[in-house]
C-alpha positions in Angstrom: -17.2 -6.9 -6.1 -18.9 -4.6 -4.5 -17.5 -2.0 -1.9 -18.0 1.5 -0.4 -15.0 4.0 0.0 -14.3 6.0 3.1 -12.6 8.7 4.4 -11.0 8.6 8.1 -9.0 11.3 10.2 -7.3 10.5 12.8 -5.2 12.9 14.5 -5.0 15.1 11.5 -4.0 12.6 9.5 -6.9 11.5 6.7 -6.8 7.9 5.5 -8.8 7.0 2.3 -9.9 3.2 1.3 -12.2 0.9 0.4 -14.5 -1.5 2.4 -15.7 -4.8 0.5 -18.9 -6.0 1.1 -17.7 -9.4 1.0 -14.7 -11.2 3.0 -13.4 -12.9 0.0 -12.8 -9.4 -1.3 -10.9 -8.3 2.2 -7.6 -7.6 0.1 -8.8 -4.3 -1.3 -9.0 -3.1 2.3 -5.5 -3.2 2.4 -5.2 -0.4 -0.3 -6.1 2.2 2.3 -3.4 4.5 3.0 -3.0 8.4 3.7 -0.8 9.1 0.9 -3.3 8.3 -2.1 -3.5 10.8 -5.0 -5.1 11.1 -8.4 -1.7 10.7 -10.1 -0.3 7.4 -8.1 -3.9 6.0 -8.5 -3.5 6.7 -12.6 0.0 5.0 -12.7 -1.2 1.9 -11.2 -3.8 2.0 -13.3 -1.6 2.2 -16.6 0.7 -0.3 -15.6 -1.7 -2.9 -15.0 -3.2 -2.1 -18.6 0.6 -2.9 -19.6 0.4 -5.9 -17.5 -2.0 -7.3 -20.0 0.4 -8.6 -22.0 3.2 -9.1 -19.6 4.4 -12.5 -19.1 5.0 -13.7 -15.4 8.6 -13.0 -15.2 7.8 -9.7 -16.6 4.8 -8.7 -14.3 4.0 -5.2 -12.4 4.3 -5.3 -8.9 3.4 -2.6 -6.4 3.1 -2.8 -2.3 2.3 -0.9 0.2 3.4 -2.4 3.9 -0.3 -4.2 3.9 -0.7 -5.5 0.2 1.6 -6.6 -2.5 -0.3 -6.3 -5.8 1.0 -8.8 -9.0 -0.1 -8.1 -12.3 0.5 -10.0 -15.5 -1.4 -11.9 -18.5 -3.1 -13.7 -16.4 -4.9 -11.0 -14.6 -3.8 -9.3 -11.1 -3.5 -10.5 -7.8 -3.3 -8.8 -4.5 -1.8 -11.0 -1.7 -2.7 -9.8 2.0 0.5 -9.2 3.9 -1.0 -8.8 7.1 -2.9 -11.6 7.0 0.4 -13.5 6.4 2.3 -11.7 9.3 -0.7 -12.8 11.4 -0.4 -16.4 10.7 -3.3 -17.1 8.5 -3.2 -20.3 6.8 -6.2 -20.1 4.4 -4.7 -19.7 0.9 -8.4 -17.8 0.3 -7.8 -15.2 2.9 -4.5 -14.5 2.0 -5.0 -13.7 -1.9 -7.2 -12.3 -4.0 -7.6 -12.8 -7.8 -9.1 -10.4 -10.4 -9.3 -9.8 -14.1 -7.8 -6.8 -15.2 -11.0 -5.2 -16.2 -12.2 -5.9 -12.2 -9.0 -4.1 -10.7 -9.4 -1.0 -13.4 -12.8 -0.5 -12.6 -12.4 -0.5 -9.0 -9.1 2.1 -9.2 -11.2 4.4 -11.5 -14.1 4.4 -8.5 -11.4 4.9 -6.2 -9.6 7.6 -8.3 -12.4 9.6 -8.6 -13.5 9.2 -4.7 -9.9 10.4 -4.3 -10.5 13.5 -6.5 -13.6 14.1 -4.5 -11.8 13.7 -0.9 -8.4 15.5 -0.9 
């Protein structure tokens, strides 16, 4: 998965996020927010690590208004809530499945970007 991080300021509000190079990874764009901190990022990374042994019924769930993340022993799944609200029917555009390692690697890169751009 390839992506570029961005920082955008509108009316004094700074948003940090990621732009994926491939459309199939668009759900990571939905992680963009004005309230990212290194600590918030690390909590998610820690929970993803713990989810590696969690059954489906015990999965870690995290969400913002644009994306919902589920993580359990099978991996990490992001659901694009914006696509759902806009009536998208193609299941490949509604969700993104990643390994724990892929998502953790992304989040560690993102954490570094957050630290550099606070």
